[in-house]
C-alpha positions as CSV (number, residue, x, y, z in Angstrom):
1,M,32.7,68.8,28.3
2,S,34.2,70.9,25.5
3,E,32.6,71.3,22.0
4,T,34.4,69.6,19.2
5,L,35.6,72.2,16.7
6,Y,36.1,71.1,13.1
7,V,38.3,72.9,10.6
8,R,38.0,72.7,6.8
9,V,41.3,71.2,5.6
10,A,40.7,70.1,2.0
11,A,38.2,69.4,-0.7
12,L,37.2,65.8,-1.0
13,S,37.7,66.0,-4.7
14,D,41.3,66.9,-4.2
15,L,42.1,63.7,-2.2
16,E,43.4,60.9,-4.4
17,E,42.6,57.3,-3.3
18,D,45.4,55.8,-1.2
19,T,47.6,58.9,-1.6
20,P,48.2,60.7,1.7
21,K,48.0,64.5,1.8
22,R,49.8,66.5,4.6
23,V,48.0,69.4,6.1
24,E,48.5,71.5,9.2
25,I,45.8,72.3,11.7
26,D,46.5,74.8,14.5
27,G,50.2,73.8,14.3
28,V,49.5,70.0,14.3
29,P,50.8,68.1,11.3
30,V,48.1,65.8,10.0
31,S,48.0,63.2,7.2
32,L,44.7,62.9,5.3
33,V,44.0,59.6,3.6
34,R,41.1,58.7,1.4
35,T,40.8,54.9,1.2
36,E,38.1,52.2,1.2
37,G,35.4,54.8,0.8
38,E,36.3,56.9,3.9
39,V,38.6,59.7,4.8
40,F,40.9,59.4,7.8
41,A,43.1,61.9,9.6
42,I,46.1,60.7,11.5
43,N,49.0,62.6,13.1
44,D,51.7,62.9,10.4
45,I,54.7,62.2,12.6
46,C,55.8,58.5,13.1
47,S,55.9,57.6,16.8
48,H,59.2,55.7,16.3
49,A,61.1,58.3,14.2
50,N,60.4,62.0,13.6
51,V,59.5,61.5,10.0
52,S,56.3,62.4,7.9
53,L,53.9,59.5,7.5
54,S,52.3,61.2,4.5
55,E,55.4,60.2,2.5
56,G,54.5,56.5,3.1
57,E,52.4,54.0,1.3
58,V,48.7,53.2,2.1
59,E,47.4,49.7,2.1
60,D,44.6,47.8,3.9
61,C,43.5,50.9,5.9
62,A,47.0,51.4,7.2
63,I,49.8,53.9,6.5
64,E,53.4,52.7,6.4
65,C,56.3,54.8,7.6
66,W,58.7,55.1,4.7
67,L,61.8,55.1,6.9
68,H,61.6,51.9,8.9
69,G,58.4,50.2,7.7
70,S,56.1,50.4,10.7
71,S,52.5,50.5,9.7
72,F,49.8,52.4,11.6
73,D,46.0,51.6,11.5
74,L,44.2,54.6,10.1
75,R,41.2,54.0,12.3
76,T,43.0,53.6,15.6
77,G,46.6,54.9,15.1
78,K,48.0,51.6,16.6
79,P,51.2,50.3,15.1
80,S,50.9,46.8,13.5
81,G,54.6,46.1,13.4
82,L,58.0,47.0,14.8
83,P,60.0,49.1,15.2
84,A,57.1,51.4,16.3
85,T,55.5,50.4,19.6
86,R,53.4,53.6,20.4
87,P,50.3,54.6,18.6
88,V,49.9,58.0,16.8
89,P,46.8,60.2,17.4
90,V,43.9,59.9,15.0
91,Y,41.4,62.7,14.6
92,P,37.6,62.8,13.8
93,V,36.7,63.6,10.2
94,K,33.4,65.0,8.9
95,I,32.4,65.3,5.2
96,E,30.1,68.2,4.3
97,G,29.5,68.3,0.6
98,D,33.0,68.5,-0.9
99,D,34.5,69.8,2.3
100,V,36.7,67.7,4.5
101,L,36.6,68.8,8.1
102,V,38.9,67.6,10.8
103,S,39.1,68.2,14.6
104,V,42.3,68.2,16.5
105,T,40.6,69.6,19.6
106,Q,41.7,67.8,22.7
107,E,38.9,66.8,25.2
108,S,39.5,68.2,28.7
């Protein structure tokens, strides 16, 4: 079992409610979303089209792809509507003070 490594990616105070922020962690594009009192980290690339999810709208703990309208649950990455049929990865988030830490480490 490998240890989960977290990386500081933003200040909590820099994240606006329901406004995605794109960051990159070890070459992985990630969309950070502060909504409903939590911070979520989801892969920033739509599984249907190679576009940035951080340019989409956030509503009801989901992020909508701006290009074709598929929404992805921020907790699970699962799509809630067509045309996307495949989920996108989600990543664990920790808050330490004002620091937002995310892990994109893959378990082996």
